[in-house]
N, CA, C and O of each residue as an XYZ file, in Angstrom:
380
protein
N      77.909     16.141     58.488
C      78.986     15.165     58.339
C      78.357     13.794     58.049
O      77.305     13.460     58.595
N      78.996     13.024     57.204
C      78.501     11.694     56.847
C      78.981     10.657     57.862
O      79.813     10.943     58.723
N      78.435      9.446     57.739
C      78.892      8.366     58.622
C      80.371      8.082     58.385
O      81.106      7.787     59.328
N      80.808      8.169     57.138
C      82.233      7.976     56.846
C      83.049      9.065     57.536
O      84.098      8.785     58.117
N      82.572     10.297     57.474
C      83.257     11.407     58.141
C      83.363     11.200     59.637
O      84.408     11.456     60.234
N      82.272     10.732     60.248
C      82.278     10.470     61.695
C      83.245      9.333     62.035
O      83.958      9.390     63.037
N      83.257      8.298     61.184
C      84.154      7.152     61.410
C      85.610      7.603     61.370
O      86.400      7.261     62.250
N      85.956      8.374     60.342
C      87.341      8.845     60.208
C      87.711      9.789     61.349
O      88.841      9.758     61.837
N      86.766     10.626     61.778
C      87.038     11.541     62.895
C      87.262     10.767     64.190
O      88.163     11.099     64.961
N      86.451      9.741     64.436
C      86.604      8.926     65.645
C      87.964      8.252     65.689
O      88.551      8.082     66.757
N      88.461      7.870     64.515
C      89.750      7.193     64.436
C      90.914      8.175     64.284
O      92.063      7.756     64.145
N      90.622      9.470     64.309
C      91.638     10.525     64.136
C      92.457     10.324     62.866
O      93.685     10.409     62.878
N      91.759     10.058     61.784
C      92.408      9.799     60.503
C      92.679     11.119     59.790
O      91.820     12.000     59.743
N      93.880     11.245     59.237
C      94.259     12.401     58.446
C      93.751     12.178     57.019
O      94.217     11.278     56.320
N      92.788     13.011     56.593
C      92.173     12.825     55.275
C      93.158     13.067     54.128
O      93.035     12.455     53.067
N      94.120     13.945     54.334
C      95.138     14.175     53.299
C      95.981     12.921     53.088
O      96.352     12.590     51.962
N      96.271     12.241     54.169
C      97.038     10.993     54.100
C      96.228      9.911     53.377
O      96.774      9.154     52.574
N      94.937      9.844     53.664
C      94.069      8.877     52.976
C      94.044      9.183     51.478
O      94.128      8.274     50.652
N      93.931     10.445     51.141
C      93.918     10.840     49.729
C      95.222     10.429     49.047
O      95.211      9.903     47.934
N      96.333     10.672     49.721
C      97.636     10.325     49.141
C      97.768      8.823     48.940
O      98.215      8.373     47.885
N      97.382      8.046     49.948
C      97.526      6.589     49.876
C      96.588      5.950     48.856
O      96.951      4.972     48.202
N      95.387      6.501     48.720
C      94.377      5.866     47.862
C      94.385      6.366     46.428
O      93.945      5.661     45.520
N      94.878      7.570     46.221
C      94.786      8.174     44.894
C      93.448      8.871     44.676
O      93.193      9.403     43.595
N      92.597      8.870     45.693
C      91.336      9.605     45.636
C      91.658     11.057     45.973
O      92.390     11.325     46.926
N      91.121     11.986     45.201
C      91.467     13.390     45.416
C      91.013     13.863     46.796
O      90.063     13.331     47.369
N      91.697     14.853     47.305
C      91.347     15.446     48.603
C      89.938     16.028     48.536
O      89.185     15.952     49.507
N      89.581     16.608     47.393
C      88.242     17.171     47.223
C      87.177     16.071     47.323
O      86.131     16.269     47.941
N      87.451     14.909     46.710
C      86.496     13.807     46.766
C      86.391     13.255     48.188
O      85.292     12.935     48.643
N      87.507     13.140     48.889
C      87.483     12.690     50.282
C      86.631     13.650     51.115
O      85.820     13.211     51.930
N      86.811     14.957     50.914
C      86.009     15.949     51.630
C      84.526     15.784     51.307
O      83.681     15.835     52.200
N      84.216     15.587     50.035
C      82.827     15.389     49.629
C      82.225     14.160     50.321
O      81.103     14.211     50.824
N      82.978     13.063     50.341
C      82.491     11.822     50.942
C      82.308     11.935     52.455
O      81.466     11.247     53.032
N      83.083     12.788     53.090
C      83.006     12.909     54.547
C      82.072     14.026     55.017
O      81.653     14.041     56.174
N      81.749     14.952     54.127
C      80.946     16.101     54.542
C      79.547     16.148     53.942
O      78.626     16.666     54.574
N      79.373     15.622     52.742
C      78.098     15.759     52.042
C      77.295     14.468     52.050
O      77.752     13.438     51.555
N      76.092     14.531     52.619
C      75.197     13.366     52.636
C      74.744     13.004     51.227
O      74.284     11.886     50.994
N      74.866     13.921     50.303
C      74.438     13.667     48.931
C      75.495     12.932     48.108
O      75.218     12.491     46.992
N      76.676     12.801     48.642
C      77.720     12.070     47.919
C      77.448     10.578     48.017
O      76.869     10.111     48.998
N      77.857      9.843     47.022
C      77.649      8.399     46.998
C      79.005      7.706     46.971
O      79.761      7.830     46.008
N      79.296      6.982     48.031
C      80.548      6.256     48.166
C      80.514      5.022     47.272
O      79.627      4.178     47.400
N      81.480      4.921     46.370
C      81.557      3.755     45.488
C      82.322      2.640     46.194
O      83.140      2.890     47.079
N      82.040      1.414     45.789
C      82.663      0.241     46.413
C      84.182      0.331     46.333
O      84.876     -0.002     47.293
N      84.697      0.777     45.197
C      86.155      0.880     45.032
C      86.745      1.874     46.024
O      87.825      1.650     46.572
N      86.029      2.972     46.251
C      86.504      3.980     47.190
C      86.491      3.438     48.619
O      87.447      3.629     49.370
N      85.414      2.769     48.984
C      85.330      2.180     50.313
C      86.483      1.211     50.539
O      87.126      1.237     51.588
N      86.742      0.363     49.557
C      87.799     -0.639     49.673
C      89.162      0.040     49.857
O      89.932     -0.341     50.739
N      89.455      1.033     49.035
C      90.746      1.725     49.128
C      90.893      2.482     50.447
O      91.963      2.470     51.056
N      89.828      3.136     50.883
C      89.881      3.873     52.149
C      90.131      2.912     53.310
O      90.939      3.197     54.193
N      89.440      1.781     53.305
C      89.644      0.790     54.367
C      91.093      0.324     54.401
O      91.687      0.229     55.475
N      91.666      0.033     53.237
C      93.070     -0.394     53.194
C      93.990      0.703     53.704
O      94.950      0.426     54.423
N      93.702      1.940     53.337
C      94.553      3.070     53.730
C      94.544      3.302     55.235
O      95.549      3.733     55.801
N      93.415      3.019     55.892
C      93.338      3.261     57.339
C      93.513      1.972     58.131
O      93.313      1.937     59.345
N      93.888      0.922     57.424
C      94.233     -0.360     58.043
C      93.074     -1.001     58.808
O      93.232     -1.455     59.941
N      91.900     -1.027     58.157
C      90.758     -1.767     58.694
C      90.253     -2.703     57.599
O      90.506     -2.479     56.415
N      89.556     -3.727     57.992
C      88.987     -4.648     57.014
C      87.863     -3.941     56.263
O      87.010     -3.307     56.884
N      87.852     -4.041     54.937
C      86.778     -3.407     54.164
C      85.390     -3.836     54.640
O      84.469     -3.019     54.654
N      85.227     -5.092     55.027
C      83.929     -5.570     55.510
C      83.530     -4.870     56.804
O      82.347     -4.607     57.019
N      84.489     -4.566     57.663
C      84.186     -3.861     58.911
C      83.720     -2.437     58.633
O      82.780     -1.956     59.266
N      84.370     -1.763     57.695
C      83.962     -0.412     57.333
C      82.578     -0.442     56.684
O      81.738      0.410     56.973
N      82.342     -1.408     55.818
C      81.031     -1.552     55.185
C      79.952     -1.795     56.232
O      78.873     -1.208     56.162
N      80.237     -2.651     57.194
C      79.277     -2.938     58.272
C      78.965     -1.668     59.060
O      77.807     -1.419     59.395
N      79.972     -0.875     59.353
C      79.761      0.371     60.093
C      78.879      1.323     59.292
O      77.955      1.930     59.835
N      79.165      1.451     58.006
C      78.448      2.410     57.173
C      77.042      1.955     56.793
O      76.138      2.779     56.660
N      76.855      0.653     56.619
C      75.582      0.149     56.077
C      74.881     -0.853     56.969
O      73.875     -1.431     56.558
N      75.368     -1.074     58.156
C      74.823     -2.098     59.034
C      73.385     -1.887     59.453
O      72.731     -2.828     59.902
N      72.880     -0.679     59.318
C      71.505     -0.408     59.726
C      70.487     -0.651     58.604
O      69.286     -0.491     58.820
N      70.950     -1.031     57.424
C      70.042     -1.281     56.303
C      69.346     -2.628     56.479
O      69.926     -3.577     57.008
N      68.109     -2.696     56.032
C      67.364     -3.949     56.075
C      66.684     -4.174     54.741
O      66.476     -3.240     53.967
N      66.339     -5.428     54.481
C      65.631     -5.769     53.262
C      64.183     -5.333     53.346
O      63.598     -5.273     54.428
N      63.611     -5.029     52.193
C      62.184     -4.743     52.141
C      61.432     -6.036     52.446
O      61.965     -7.120     52.211
N      60.229     -5.948     52.955
C      59.456     -7.115     53.372
C      59.300     -8.137     52.258
O      59.483     -9.332     52.492
N      58.965     -7.693     51.049
C      58.746     -8.656     49.968
C      60.028     -9.384     49.585
O      59.981    -10.530     49.137
N      61.148     -8.742     49.754
C      62.407     -9.422     49.453
C      62.747    -10.456     50.512
O      63.245    -11.535     50.191
N      62.484    -10.136     51.766
C      62.803    -11.100     52.812
C      61.879    -12.311     52.728
O      62.303    -13.424     53.041
N      60.639    -12.125     52.317
C      59.735    -13.268     52.140
C      60.206    -14.138     50.980
O      60.146    -15.365     51.060
N      60.670    -13.517     49.911
C      61.169    -14.272     48.769
C      62.406    -15.066     49.146
O      62.623    -16.162     48.629
N      63.218    -14.526     50.041
C      64.429    -15.222     50.459
C      64.099    -16.465     51.285
O      64.880    -17.417     51.313
N      62.955    -16.461     51.951
C      62.555    -17.618     52.748
C      62.102    -18.782     51.878
O      62.191    -19.937     52.293
N      61.617    -18.487     50.674
C      61.164    -19.518     49.743
C      62.379    -20.011     48.962
O      63.136    -19.200     48.428
N      62.574    -21.313     48.888
C      63.741    -21.882     48.208
C      63.786    -21.476     46.733
O      64.868    -21.235     46.197
N      62.641    -21.398     46.078
C      62.581    -21.008     44.668
C      61.398    -20.069     44.474
O      60.367    -20.498     43.957
N      61.509    -18.813     44.867
C      60.364    -17.911     44.903
C      59.737    -17.620     43.549
O      58.542    -17.332     43.477
N      60.512    -17.687     42.476
C      59.987    -17.310     41.171
C      59.795    -18.514     40.262
O      59.395    -18.362     39.108
N      60.070    -19.685     40.762
C      59.996    -20.893     39.953
C      58.567    -21.149     39.465
O      58.367    -21.463     38.292
N      57.577    -21.020     40.345
C      56.187    -21.255     39.973
C      55.748    -20.271     38.905
O      55.082    -20.643     37.939
N      56.122    -19.030     39.082
C      55.761    -17.986     38.126
C      56.360    -18.271     36.752
O      55.696    -18.078     35.734
N      57.596    -18.725     36.720
C      58.273    -19.030     35.457
C      57.616    -20.222     34.770
O      57.429    -20.201     33.553
N      57.262    -21.264     35.529
C      56.603    -22.420     34.957
C      55.296    -22.028     34.317
O      54.942    -22.524     33.247
N      54.566    -21.121     34.983
C      53.294    -20.679     34.448
C      53.493    -19.949     33.113
O      52.752    -20.191     32.160
N      54.472    -19.076     33.044
C      54.743    -18.355     31.806
C      55.135    -19.301     30.693
O      54.708    -19.133     29.550
N      55.955    -20.309     31.021
C      56.367    -21.276     30.006
C      55.178    -22.078     29.504
O      55.078    -22.342     28.306
N      54.276    -22.471     30.392
C      53.120    -23.259     29.985
C      52.143    -22.396     29.181
O      51.430    -22.921     28.325
N      52.094    -21.100     29.434
C      51.229    -20.198     28.675
C      51.696    -20.058     27.241
O      50.882    -19.806     26.353
N      52.989    -20.216     26.991
C      53.545    -20.061     25.643
C      53.206    -21.240     24.749
O      53.204    -21.099     23.526
N      52.918    -22.405     25.328
C      52.674    -23.619     24.544
C      51.334    -23.604     23.870
O      50.983    -24.556     23.173
């Protein structure tokens, strides 16, 4: 079962009702809740959240809250202009 499947089960959500409200097929809802290989699209997450009356950001946080940035990305985020020096060098090399 996927994290989405566990979330819907905890909330006792009827998947057929979600399918009806969202226009997402029952087969796709089953795939999203049962198969770890399925990939939930942003549009689907948004519609499912609306159908079960939760904020889309809350559902996203539940599903993806354990993700973290790679080390090199977090270091780049700390620098106000991480690629500015590199770009200046390339521009000066062209002259």
